[in-house]
C-alpha positions in Angstrom: 82.3 100.3 33.7 80.7 103.7 33.2 77.1 102.1 33.1 78.0 100.2 36.4 79.4 103.3 38.0 76.4 105.5 37.1 73.9 102.9 38.3 75.8 102.4 41.6 75.9 106.3 42.0 72.1 106.4 41.6 71.7 103.5 44.0 73.9 105.2 46.7 72.2 108.5 46.4 68.7 107.0 46.7 69.1 104.3 49.1 71.5 105.5 51.7 69.6 108.6 53.0 66.3 106.8 52.9 67.7 103.7 54.7 69.5 105.6 57.4 66.3 107.7 58.1 64.1 104.7 58.2 66.5 102.9 60.6 66.8 106.0 62.8 62.9 106.4 62.9 62.2 102.7 63.6 65.0 102.4 66.2 64.8 105.7 68.0 61.4 107.4 67.4 58.8 105.0 66.4 56.3 103.7 69.0 56.4 99.9 69.6 53.0 98.8 68.3 51.5 96.5 65.6 52.2 98.8 62.9 55.9 99.1 63.4 56.0 95.2 64.0 54.3 94.9 60.5 56.9 97.3 58.9 59.8 95.4 60.4 58.5 92.0 59.3 58.1 93.3 55.8 61.6 94.8 55.8 63.1 91.5 56.9 61.0 89.6 54.2 61.9 92.0 51.5 65.7 91.4 52.2 65.1 87.7 51.2 63.0 88.4 48.0 64.7 87.2 44.7 66.2 89.9 42.7 64.2 89.1 39.6 61.1 90.2 41.4 62.5 93.7 41.8 63.4 93.6 38.1 59.6 92.7 37.3 58.5 95.6 39.5 60.9 98.0 37.7 59.6 96.7 34.4 56.1 97.3 35.4 56.2 100.6 37.4 59.2 102.5 36.0 59.1 101.6 32.4 55.6 100.7 31.6 53.7 103.1 34.1 56.1 106.0 34.3 57.5 105.7 30.8 61.2 106.3 32.0 64.0 105.6 29.4 64.8 101.9 28.8 68.4 100.7 29.4 69.4 103.6 31.4 71.5 103.7 34.7 68.7 105.9 36.3 66.2 103.1 35.9 68.8 100.5 36.9 69.7 102.6 40.1 66.0 102.8 41.0 65.5 99.0 40.8 68.8 98.2 42.6 67.9 100.8 45.3 64.7 99.0 46.1 66.7 95.8 46.4 69.4 97.2 48.7 67.2 99.3 51.0 66.3 96.4 53.3 69.9 95.3 53.6 71.0 98.7 54.5 68.1 99.4 56.9 68.8 96.1 58.8 72.6 97.0 59.0 71.9 100.5 60.2 69.5 99.3 62.8 72.0 96.7 64.1 74.6 99.6 64.3 72.2 101.8 66.2 71.4 99.0 68.6 75.1 98.5 69.2 75.4 101.9 70.8 75.2 101.5 74.5 72.1 103.0 76.3 74.4 104.8 78.6 75.2 107.2 75.8 71.7 108.1 75.4 71.0 108.4 79.0 74.1 110.5 79.6 73.1 113.0 76.7 69.6 113.1 78.0 70.8 113.7 81.6 72.8 116.8 80.7 69.8 118.4 79.0 70.0 117.3 75.4 66.7 116.8 73.5 65.9 113.4 72.0 66.7 114.8 68.5 70.0 116.2 69.7 70.9 112.9 71.5 70.3 110.9 68.3 72.0 113.1 65.8 74.9 114.4 67.9 75.8 111.2 69.9 74.2 108.1 68.8 74.3 108.6 65.0 78.1 109.5 64.8 78.9 106.4 66.9 76.6 104.1 64.6 77.8 105.7 61.3 80.8 103.3 60.7 78.4 100.3 60.9 76.1 102.0 58.5 78.8 102.7 56.0 79.8 99.1 56.1 76.4 97.8 55.5 75.9 100.3 52.7 79.0 99.1 50.9 78.1 95.5 51.3 74.7 96.3 49.9 76.3 98.2 46.9 78.6 95.3 46.3 75.6 92.9 46.2 73.8 95.3 43.8 76.9 95.5 41.5 76.9 91.7 41.0 73.1 91.6 40.1 72.3 90.6 36.6 68.4 89.5 36.7 67.0 93.0 37.5 69.0 94.8 34.7 68.1 92.2 32.2 64.3 92.7 33.1 64.6 96.5 32.5 66.4 96.2 29.2 70.1 96.9 30.0 71.1 94.3 27.4 71.4 96.6 24.4 74.6 96.9 22.3 76.1 100.1 23.6 78.5 102.0 21.2 79.2 105.2 22.9 80.3 105.6 26.6 77.3 106.9 28.6 77.7 110.5 29.8 74.8 110.8 32.1 72.4 108.6 34.2 69.7 108.9 31.3 72.1 107.7 28.4 71.7 104.1 27.1 74.1 101.9 29.1 74.7 98.3 30.3 76.5 96.9 33.3 79.4 94.6 33.9 77.4 91.6 35.0 75.0 92.0 32.0 78.1 92.3 29.6 79.6 89.1 31.2 76.4 87.4 30.5 76.1 88.5 26.9 79.8 87.6 26.2 79.5 84.3 27.8 76.5 83.4 25.6 78.5 84.1 22.4 79.8 81.1 20.7 82.9 82.8 19.1 86.2 81.7 20.6 87.3 85.4 21.0 84.6 86.1 23.5 86.0 83.6 26.0 89.0 85.9 26.7 86.7 88.9 26.8 84.3 87.1 29.3 87.3 86.1 31.5 88.7 89.7 31.6 85.4 91.1 32.5 84.9 88.7 35.3 88.3 89.6 36.7 87.5 93.2 36.4 84.1 92.7 38.4 85.8 90.4 41.0 88.4 93.2 41.3 85.9 95.8 42.0 83.8 93.6 44.3 86.8 92.7 46.5 87.9 96.2 46.6 84.5 97.4 47.9 84.3 94.5 50.5 87.9 95.3 51.6 86.9 98.9 52.1 84.0 97.8 54.2 86.4 95.6 56.4 88.8 98.5 56.6 86.1 101.0 57.7 84.9 98.6 60.3 88.3 97.9 61.8 89.3 101.6 61.8 86.2 103.1 63.3 84.9 100.1 65.5 84.4 101.0 69.1 84.7 98.4 71.8 82.1 99.0 74.7 
């Protein structure tokens, strides 16, 4: 549980600001040319890339090239951040597109600058949709096993991790290891871990639905 919590915390801290900034730039400030079209196509393609590819990327770059600690939530969070970035960017751009153009025109008409229009009017209205997309992206990251297997988060951990650099494992990896054990006692452990993971996932998706219903605006 603590390994999954630290991993999700690193994923949230890294992916949310970068994804929101990227969505704002692409939707509000970037000129429409071949370069931005190429970036948009690549973002859409990365959203469909299998998660094992991101695990291989993390193994090659973060572990072998940068020499970061193996089996740590820091590396797991970095890998899952790369995997969830396209999903959050797409959801954030859809939220920005849902804001009516009249909001922007009204703000510009009373003398607001482009930056003030985006950050004082458009972004607050689009933030509920961005938060919903972020929670959905994080819930997808929580259930991923393949990237964590590739970066070595399969070790037998005795102590509860106290920081993002301590050796740790995640709930999906633990379920995978217990399900592979032939002993009868691990059947109950696997079932219990699956129930815990499902409870967390349902809670996160329920929070996303609640935020969408609470803050949704009808135009």
